[in-house]
FIVODO-922480 format. One record per residue (C-alpha): x, y, z; residue in one letter; residue number from 1. Coordinates in nm, 4 decimals. Layout:
+----------+----------+----------+------+-------+
:     east :    north :       up : nuse : nulum :
+----------+----------+----------+------+-------+
:        X :        Y :        Z :    A :   NUM :
...
+----------+----------+----------+------+-------+
//
This chain:
+----------+----------+----------+------+-------+
:     east :    north :       up : nuse : nulum :
+----------+----------+----------+------+-------+
:  13.0125 : -11.9545 :   4.4337 :    M :     1 :
:  12.9691 : -11.5223 :   4.3221 :    L :     2 :
:  13.1825 : -11.2955 :   4.1255 :    P :     3 :
:  13.4000 : -11.1257 :   4.2972 :    I :     4 :
:  13.1829 : -10.7780 :   4.1415 :    L :     5 :
:  12.9227 : -10.9005 :   4.3267 :    Q :     6 :
:  13.0253 : -11.0018 :   4.6323 :    K :     7 :
:  13.2241 : -10.6038 :   4.6523 :    N :     8 :
:  12.8460 : -10.4771 :   4.6500 :    K :     9 :
:  12.6844 : -10.7022 :   4.9124 :    L :    10 :
:  13.0002 : -10.5719 :   5.0840 :    I :    11 :
:  12.8987 : -10.2260 :   5.0105 :    T :    12 :
:  12.5178 : -10.3076 :   5.0675 :    F :    13 :
:  12.6428 : -10.4736 :   5.4516 :    Q :    14 :
:  12.8332 : -10.1523 :   5.4969 :    Q :    15 :
:  12.4902 :  -9.9175 :   5.4713 :    L :    16 :
:  12.2943 : -10.1602 :   5.6279 :    V :    17 :
:  12.5643 : -10.1669 :   5.9297 :    T :    18 :
:  12.5186 :  -9.7913 :   5.9172 :    D :    19 :
:  12.1536 :  -9.7595 :   5.9590 :    L :    20 :
:  12.1916 : -10.0222 :   6.2634 :    I :    21 :
:  12.3852 :  -9.8168 :   6.4033 :    S :    22 :
:  12.2169 :  -9.4785 :   6.3377 :    L :    23 :
:  11.8969 :  -9.6483 :   6.5044 :    L :    24 :
:  12.0937 :  -9.7989 :   6.7529 :    D :    25 :
:  12.2648 :  -9.4297 :   6.8426 :    S :    26 :
:  11.9701 :  -9.2555 :   6.8619 :    T :    27 :
:  11.8546 :  -9.1466 :   7.2447 :    D :    28 :
:  11.5132 :  -9.2417 :   7.2571 :    W :    29 :
:  11.4429 :  -9.0958 :   7.5631 :    E :    30 :
:  11.6145 :  -8.7383 :   7.5763 :    K :    31 :
:  11.4800 :  -8.6309 :   7.2213 :    S :    32 :
:  11.2454 :  -8.2873 :   7.2456 :    E :    33 :
:  11.0369 :  -8.3975 :   6.9926 :    S :    34 :
:  11.0129 :  -8.7420 :   7.0491 :    K :    35 :
:  11.0111 :  -8.8045 :   6.6445 :    K :    36 :
:  11.2874 :  -8.9621 :   6.5200 :    I :    37 :
:  11.5647 :  -8.8357 :   6.2865 :    P :    38 :
:  11.4701 :  -8.7307 :   5.8835 :    P :    39 :
:  11.8176 :  -8.9526 :   5.8402 :    V :    40 :
:  11.7042 :  -9.2326 :   5.9253 :    L :    41 :
:  11.4246 :  -9.2339 :   5.6847 :    V :    42 :
:  11.6891 :  -9.1015 :   5.4532 :    Q :    43 :
:  11.8786 :  -9.3561 :   5.5303 :    E :    44 :
:  11.6047 :  -9.7032 :   5.5160 :    G :    45 :
:  11.5654 :  -9.5335 :   5.1171 :    K :    46 :
:  11.9011 :  -9.5324 :   5.0401 :    K :    47 :
:  11.9392 :  -9.8928 :   5.1509 :    L :    48 :
:  11.6797 :  -9.9949 :   4.9443 :    L :    49 :
:  11.7227 :  -9.8045 :   4.6680 :    T :    50 :
:  12.1242 :  -9.9058 :   4.6597 :    Y :    51 :
:  11.9824 : -10.3102 :   4.6717 :    F :    52 :
:  11.7184 : -10.2401 :   4.3487 :    Q :    53 :
:  12.0207 : -10.0681 :   4.1284 :    S :    54 :
:  12.3348 : -10.2475 :   4.2248 :    K :    55 :
:  12.1907 : -10.6107 :   4.3617 :    I :    56 :
:  11.8774 : -10.6705 :   4.2379 :    L :    57 :
:  12.0123 : -10.5765 :   3.8544 :    T :    58 :
:  12.2286 : -10.8268 :   3.8435 :    V :    59 :
:  12.1692 : -11.0646 :   3.5561 :    K :    60 :
:  12.0726 : -11.4736 :   3.6680 :    E :    61 :
:  12.3939 : -11.5499 :   3.3968 :    D :    62 :
:  12.6096 : -11.3658 :   3.5815 :    E :    63 :
:  12.5397 : -11.5665 :   3.8801 :    I :    64 :
:  12.7258 : -11.9445 :   3.9179 :    E :    65 :
:  12.4351 : -12.2278 :   3.7935 :    L :    66 :
:  12.5040 : -12.3978 :   4.1044 :    S :    67 :
:  12.3875 : -12.1371 :   4.3076 :    I :    68 :
:  12.1203 : -11.9445 :   4.0937 :    R :    69 :
:  11.8679 : -12.0879 :   4.2315 :    S :    70 :
:  11.9641 : -11.9438 :   4.6079 :    S :    71 :
:  12.0803 : -11.6591 :   4.4394 :    W :    72 :
:  11.6763 : -11.5569 :   4.3198 :    L :    73 :
:  11.5280 : -11.6415 :   4.6255 :    S :    74 :
:  11.7707 : -11.4330 :   4.7885 :    F :    75 :
:  11.6982 : -11.1373 :   4.5934 :    Q :    76 :
:  11.3643 : -11.1578 :   4.6407 :    T :    77 :
:  11.3373 : -11.2263 :   5.0132 :    E :    78 :
:  11.5860 : -10.9378 :   5.0496 :    T :    79 :
:  11.4010 : -10.7146 :   4.8778 :    H :    80 :
:  11.0644 : -10.7607 :   5.0715 :    R :    81 :
:  11.2807 : -10.7528 :   5.3771 :    C :    82 :
:  11.3633 : -10.3969 :   5.2044 :    L :    83 :
:  11.0404 : -10.3201 :   5.1251 :    R :    84 :
:  10.9166 : -10.3834 :   5.4865 :    L :    85 :
:  11.1750 : -10.1605 :   5.6418 :    L :    86 :
:  11.1537 :  -9.8601 :   5.4579 :    T :    87 :
:  10.7299 :  -9.9253 :   5.5601 :    T :    88 :
:  10.8246 :  -9.9614 :   5.9061 :    E :    89 :
:  11.0489 :  -9.6884 :   5.8808 :    L :    90 :
:  10.7881 :  -9.4929 :   5.7815 :    L :    91 :
:  10.5260 :  -9.6017 :   6.0518 :    F :    92 :
:  10.7617 :  -9.4953 :   6.3329 :    L :    93 :
:  10.8797 :  -9.1333 :   6.1838 :    A :    94 :
:  10.4300 :  -9.0752 :   6.2357 :    S :    95 :
:  10.4677 :  -9.2958 :   6.6046 :    S :    96 :
:  10.3893 :  -9.0090 :   6.8620 :    N :    97 :
:  10.3264 :  -9.2791 :   7.1530 :    N :    98 :
:  10.6670 :  -9.4199 :   7.3032 :    P :    99 :
:  10.5692 :  -9.7744 :   7.3348 :    Q :   100 :
:  10.3927 :  -9.8039 :   7.0031 :    T :   101 :
:  10.7675 :  -9.6231 :   6.8991 :    R :   102 :
:  10.9556 :  -9.8516 :   7.0474 :    E :   103 :
:  10.7580 : -10.2113 :   6.8783 :    Q :   104 :
:  10.8521 : -10.0113 :   6.5410 :    R :   105 :
:  11.2523 : -10.0038 :   6.6625 :    I :   106 :
:  11.2033 : -10.3586 :   6.7499 :    V :   107 :
:  11.0316 : -10.4454 :   6.4414 :    K :   108 :
:  11.3387 : -10.2688 :   6.2496 :    I :   109 :
:  11.5709 : -10.4356 :   6.4527 :    K :   110 :
:  11.4573 : -10.7734 :   6.3552 :    K :   111 :
:  11.4197 : -10.6989 :   5.9488 :    I :   112 :
:  11.7567 : -10.5597 :   5.9928 :    L :   113 :
:  11.8886 : -10.9170 :   6.1859 :    E :   114 :
:  11.7392 : -11.0985 :   5.8429 :    Q :   115 :
:  11.8962 : -10.8687 :   5.6187 :    I :   116 :
:  12.2442 : -10.8920 :   5.7785 :    T :   117 :
:  12.1867 : -11.2931 :   5.7351 :    G :   118 :
:  12.1214 : -11.2820 :   5.3880 :    L :   119 :
:  12.4036 : -11.0806 :   5.3160 :    I :   120 :
:  12.6054 : -11.2642 :   5.5147 :    E :   121 :
:  12.4835 : -11.5892 :   5.2946 :    W :   122 :
:  12.5921 : -11.4025 :   4.9985 :    G :   123 :
:  12.9218 : -11.2696 :   5.0873 :    V :   124 :
:  12.9591 : -11.6116 :   5.2003 :    G :   125 :
:  12.8135 : -11.8015 :   4.9121 :    S :   126 :
:  12.6855 : -12.1030 :   5.1045 :    K :   127 :
:  12.3811 : -12.3139 :   4.9602 :    K :   128 :
+----------+----------+----------+------+-------+
//
């Protein structure tokens, strides 16, 4: 089981992910005059990555119970990979002009956010 401090960090991280999903869902892509994504989406993606790197990736192995240590390290690795992919996809979305390309990027981003949400749920639940 994760210590309370680490669980609280994950809960905060989960809220940041939820905020990004809400922001992504609330953007009306069809009515956007410039058809460009709001810069805040890229900023929020970077904010997620920064929070993860500074608060969750820095958790030391000895701070985690031995019974879940291996799973915790896998969680950190996989979540970090997803976040790097997310920031890349957000940058590609920001530069896309074609509506079809934009829609494909949005679908990819939502799938990545679903993966991250699943990983966080593991962490908060501390399931093996």
